[in-house]
C-alpha positions as CSV (number, residue, x, y, z in Angstrom):
1,X,-28.3,59.4,24.4
2,X,-26.7,57.5,21.5
3,X,-23.2,59.0,21.6
4,X,-21.0,61.4,23.5
5,X,-17.7,63.3,23.0
6,X,-15.8,60.1,22.9
7,X,-18.0,57.7,20.9
8,X,-16.2,56.1,17.9
9,X,-18.1,55.0,14.9
10,X,-17.1,53.2,11.6
11,X,-18.2,55.0,8.5
12,X,-17.1,54.2,4.9
13,X,-13.9,52.4,6.0
14,X,-12.8,55.0,8.6
15,X,-13.0,55.2,12.3
16,X,-14.0,58.5,13.6
17,X,-15.7,60.3,16.4
18,X,-19.5,60.4,16.0
19,X,-19.6,64.0,16.7
20,X,-17.4,64.6,13.7
21,X,-19.4,62.5,11.2
22,X,-21.5,64.2,8.4
23,X,-23.9,63.0,5.8
24,X,-25.3,64.2,2.5
25,X,-28.7,66.3,2.6
26,X,-29.3,65.0,-0.8
27,X,-29.1,61.4,0.2
28,X,-31.7,59.1,-1.6
29,X,-32.1,57.3,1.8
30,X,-32.9,60.6,3.5
31,X,-35.5,61.7,0.9
32,X,-37.0,58.4,-0.1
33,X,-36.2,55.7,2.7
34,X,-34.1,53.6,0.4
35,X,-31.7,52.1,2.9
36,X,-31.3,48.9,5.0
37,X,-30.2,48.4,8.6
38,X,-29.9,45.8,11.2
39,X,-30.5,45.8,15.1
40,X,-28.0,43.6,16.8
41,X,-27.1,42.9,20.6
42,X,-23.8,42.1,22.2
43,X,-23.8,40.5,25.7
44,X,-21.2,40.4,28.4
45,X,-20.1,36.7,29.1
46,X,-17.3,35.2,31.0
47,X,-15.5,35.0,27.6
48,X,-15.9,38.6,27.0
49,X,-18.4,40.4,24.7
50,X,-20.4,38.1,22.4
51,X,-22.4,39.5,19.5
52,X,-25.4,37.3,19.4
53,X,-26.0,35.7,16.0
54,X,-23.8,38.1,14.3
55,X,-23.5,36.0,11.2
56,X,-27.3,35.7,10.8
57,X,-27.8,39.4,11.2
58,X,-25.1,40.4,8.5
59,X,-26.5,37.7,6.2
60,X,-29.9,39.4,6.5
61,X,-28.2,42.8,5.8
62,X,-26.8,41.6,2.6
63,X,-30.1,40.0,1.7
64,X,-32.0,43.3,2.3
65,X,-29.4,45.2,0.3
66,X,-29.7,43.0,-2.6
67,X,-33.5,43.2,-2.7
68,X,-33.1,47.0,-2.6
69,X,-30.5,47.0,-5.5
70,X,-27.9,48.2,-3.1
71,X,-24.3,47.1,-3.9
72,X,-22.8,46.4,-0.6
73,X,-19.0,45.6,-0.9
74,X,-18.4,44.2,2.6
75,X,-18.7,40.4,3.3
76,X,-20.4,38.9,6.4
77,X,-16.9,38.1,7.9
78,X,-15.7,41.5,7.5
79,X,-18.8,43.1,9.1
80,X,-18.6,40.7,12.0
81,X,-15.0,41.6,12.6
82,X,-15.6,45.2,12.3
83,X,-18.4,45.0,14.9
84,X,-16.2,43.4,17.5
85,X,-13.7,46.1,16.9
86,X,-16.4,48.7,17.3
87,X,-17.3,47.3,20.7
88,X,-13.6,47.3,21.7
89,X,-12.9,50.8,20.6
90,X,-16.0,52.0,22.7
91,X,-15.3,49.8,25.7
92,X,-18.8,48.1,25.3
93,X,-20.0,44.7,26.1
94,X,-23.8,44.9,26.7
95,X,-24.6,47.0,23.7
96,X,-27.1,47.5,21.0
97,X,-25.3,47.7,17.5
98,X,-26.8,49.5,14.5
99,X,-25.5,48.8,11.0
100,X,-27.0,51.2,8.6
101,X,-26.4,51.2,4.9
102,X,-27.6,54.3,3.1
103,X,-27.3,55.9,-0.3
104,X,-25.7,59.0,-1.7
105,X,-27.1,61.8,-3.8
106,X,-29.9,60.7,-6.1
107,X,-33.3,62.2,-6.5
108,X,-34.3,59.7,-9.2
109,X,-36.2,56.7,-8.2
110,X,-33.4,54.4,-9.2
111,X,-30.6,52.6,-7.7
112,X,-27.4,54.6,-7.0
113,X,-23.8,53.3,-6.9
114,X,-22.9,55.7,-4.0
115,X,-23.3,53.5,-0.9
116,X,-22.4,54.4,2.7
117,X,-21.8,51.9,5.5
118,X,-22.3,53.1,9.1
119,X,-21.6,50.9,12.2
120,X,-22.4,52.4,15.6
121,X,-23.2,51.1,19.1
122,X,-24.6,52.3,22.4
123,X,-26.0,51.0,25.7
124,X,-29.8,50.5,25.3
125,X,-32.1,48.9,27.8
126,X,-34.9,46.5,26.5
127,X,-36.8,48.3,24.0
128,X,-40.3,47.7,25.4
129,X,-39.2,47.8,29.1
130,X,-39.8,45.1,31.7
131,X,-43.4,45.3,32.4
132,X,-46.2,43.5,30.8
133,X,-47.6,45.3,27.9
134,X,-51.1,46.4,27.0
135,X,-51.6,46.1,23.2
136,X,-54.3,47.4,20.9
137,X,-55.1,46.1,17.4
138,X,-53.8,48.7,15.1
139,X,-55.9,50.5,12.4
140,X,-52.9,50.3,10.4
141,X,-52.1,47.2,8.4
142,X,-48.6,45.7,7.4
143,X,-47.5,46.5,3.9
144,X,-49.0,44.1,1.2
145,X,-46.1,41.7,0.3
146,X,-46.8,42.7,-3.2
147,X,-45.9,46.2,-2.6
148,X,-42.5,45.6,-1.3
149,X,-40.1,43.0,0.2
150,X,-41.7,42.8,3.6
151,X,-38.9,40.3,4.7
152,X,-36.1,42.9,4.1
153,X,-35.1,45.2,6.8
154,X,-35.7,48.5,4.9
155,X,-35.5,52.0,6.6
156,X,-38.6,53.3,4.8
157,X,-40.8,50.3,6.0
158,X,-40.6,51.8,9.5
159,X,-42.9,54.7,8.8
160,X,-45.6,52.1,9.2
161,X,-44.3,51.1,12.7
162,X,-44.1,54.7,13.8
163,X,-47.7,55.4,12.8
164,X,-49.0,52.2,14.6
165,X,-47.0,52.7,17.8
166,X,-47.9,56.5,18.0
167,X,-51.6,55.7,17.5
168,X,-51.4,52.9,20.4
169,X,-49.8,55.2,22.8
170,X,-52.0,58.2,22.2
171,X,-54.8,55.8,23.0
172,X,-53.4,54.8,26.2
173,X,-51.8,51.5,25.3
174,X,-48.1,50.5,25.4
175,X,-47.8,49.0,21.9
176,X,-49.7,47.9,18.8
177,X,-50.5,44.8,17.0
178,X,-50.8,45.0,13.4
179,X,-52.8,42.7,11.0
180,X,-52.0,41.8,7.5
181,X,-54.1,42.6,4.3
182,X,-56.4,39.7,5.1
183,X,-57.1,40.8,8.9
184,X,-55.0,38.2,10.4
185,X,-52.5,38.9,13.0
186,X,-49.0,39.7,11.6
187,X,-46.6,41.2,14.1
188,X,-45.8,44.3,16.3
189,X,-44.4,47.5,14.9
190,X,-40.9,46.3,15.8
191,X,-41.2,42.6,17.0
192,X,-42.7,39.3,16.1
193,X,-45.8,38.0,18.0
194,X,-46.4,34.7,19.7
195,X,-49.4,33.5,21.8
196,X,-50.1,30.5,24.0
197,X,-53.1,28.3,24.2
198,X,-53.3,24.9,26.0
199,X,-49.7,24.6,26.3
200,X,-49.0,25.2,22.7
201,X,-47.4,28.4,20.9
202,X,-48.8,30.0,17.7
203,X,-47.1,32.6,15.5
204,X,-47.9,34.1,12.1
205,X,-46.2,32.3,9.1
206,X,-43.6,34.1,6.9
207,X,-44.9,36.0,3.9
208,X,-46.4,39.1,5.7
209,X,-43.9,39.6,8.4
210,X,-40.2,40.1,9.0
211,X,-38.3,36.9,9.5
212,X,-37.0,37.8,12.9
213,X,-33.8,36.3,14.2
214,X,-35.0,36.2,17.8
215,X,-38.2,34.6,16.4
216,X,-36.0,31.9,15.0
217,X,-34.2,31.6,18.3
218,X,-37.4,31.0,20.1
219,X,-38.3,28.2,17.6
220,X,-34.8,26.6,18.5
221,X,-35.3,27.0,22.2
222,X,-38.9,25.7,22.1
223,X,-37.7,22.6,20.2
224,X,-35.0,22.0,22.9
225,X,-37.6,22.3,25.7
226,X,-40.1,20.2,24.0
227,X,-42.6,23.1,23.4
228,X,-44.7,22.8,20.3
229,X,-45.0,25.8,18.0
230,X,-47.3,26.1,15.1
231,X,-47.2,28.8,12.4
232,X,-50.6,29.7,11.2
233,X,-53.0,32.5,10.4
234,X,-55.2,33.7,13.3
235,X,-57.3,36.6,14.2
236,X,-57.3,39.2,17.2
237,X,-60.4,37.3,18.4
238,X,-58.3,34.1,18.6
239,X,-55.8,35.9,20.7
240,X,-58.5,37.2,23.1
241,X,-58.9,33.6,24.3
242,X,-55.1,33.0,24.8
243,X,-53.3,32.0,28.1
244,X,-50.5,34.3,27.2
245,X,-48.5,36.2,24.6
246,X,-45.2,37.8,24.0
247,X,-43.2,39.8,21.5
248,X,-39.7,38.8,20.3
249,X,-37.1,41.0,18.8
250,X,-33.4,41.9,19.2
251,X,-34.1,45.1,20.9
252,X,-37.1,43.9,22.9
253,X,-35.6,40.4,23.7
254,X,-38.7,38.4,24.9
255,X,-41.3,40.9,26.1
256,X,-44.4,39.7,28.0
257,X,-47.9,40.9,27.0
258,X,-50.8,41.3,29.5
259,X,-53.7,42.0,27.2
260,X,-54.9,42.8,23.8
261,X,-57.8,45.4,23.3
262,X,-58.6,45.1,26.9
263,X,-58.8,41.2,27.0
264,X,-56.4,40.0,29.6
265,X,-54.8,36.6,29.1
266,X,-55.8,33.7,31.3
267,X,-52.3,33.0,33.0
268,X,-50.1,35.0,35.0
269,X,-46.8,35.8,33.0
270,X,-44.6,33.7,35.4
271,X,-46.8,30.7,34.6
272,X,-46.5,30.9,30.9
273,X,-44.4,29.3,28.2
274,X,-43.3,32.8,27.2
275,X,-41.7,33.4,30.7
276,X,-40.0,30.0,30.5
277,X,-38.5,30.9,27.0
278,X,-37.6,34.4,28.1
279,X,-35.4,32.8,30.8
280,X,-33.9,30.3,28.3
281,X,-33.3,33.2,25.8
282,X,-31.3,35.3,28.4
283,X,-29.3,32.2,29.4
284,X,-28.6,31.6,25.7
285,X,-27.4,35.0,24.8
286,X,-25.2,35.3,27.9
287,X,-23.9,31.7,27.4
288,X,-25.1,30.6,30.8
289,X,-27.0,27.4,30.1
290,X,-24.3,25.2,31.7
291,X,-25.2,27.0,35.1
292,X,-28.4,25.2,35.0
293,X,-26.7,21.7,35.5
294,X,-25.6,20.4,38.7
295,X,-22.5,17.9,39.1
296,X,-23.7,14.7,40.8
């Protein structure tokens, strides 16, 4: 589903067919999860394909690489330019883009100078679908921030996400909600979390979560719309009393949530601040805000 006979990728400075690409079976990333990546979306606009917040994504990629002692030789500007070329070569506009930085042969638990850079893209619908989600509080916690750099987007961190999502689906839920080491709500397996109560939004502070770029966009949109957002610690029991809730992430965009642990929220999704922000987000990424104004 990710590529076909004609799909072109960028790998280590060269353009090639995805079907012809190879990798090293002794890669440190493959064996130990020591790699970094990003998830980016492009959208079709009247001005052509627009990669949403490409600069911010690649700044985070470089930050993650630095934290993992990975020497990445590309600049943000070079990576942005290559991404637009990737879309053009594959005739894509609405696309999901995956930059992956992975390492060469190394069975030692130390950094390696052999660094590989992959850029690929494909058509991918919203990761969590379009239906309201039923969540469960996961039995798995987010990693302790003293155990790793939780704010870095590291490949190996996502084993935690796979365990949480698999547990939730095996128990009949759509997705999981993970807590931090102090039993406060942190985030979803692959998305940040917000809940609404009395016309105000709440979300977990930075420190135990990934600093999501879609999360930051929601802060910006909320400020423009006069919606108050507070970062604070809260428990699942606090969320049970919520009027509404949603996930945010590049792959998921803004995904509405119906319930947590069987506790349904008080408002219908269409009545929530999340629904308002979801519409505003789509307008923003598709550069359609101006269509909401009427000439008088």
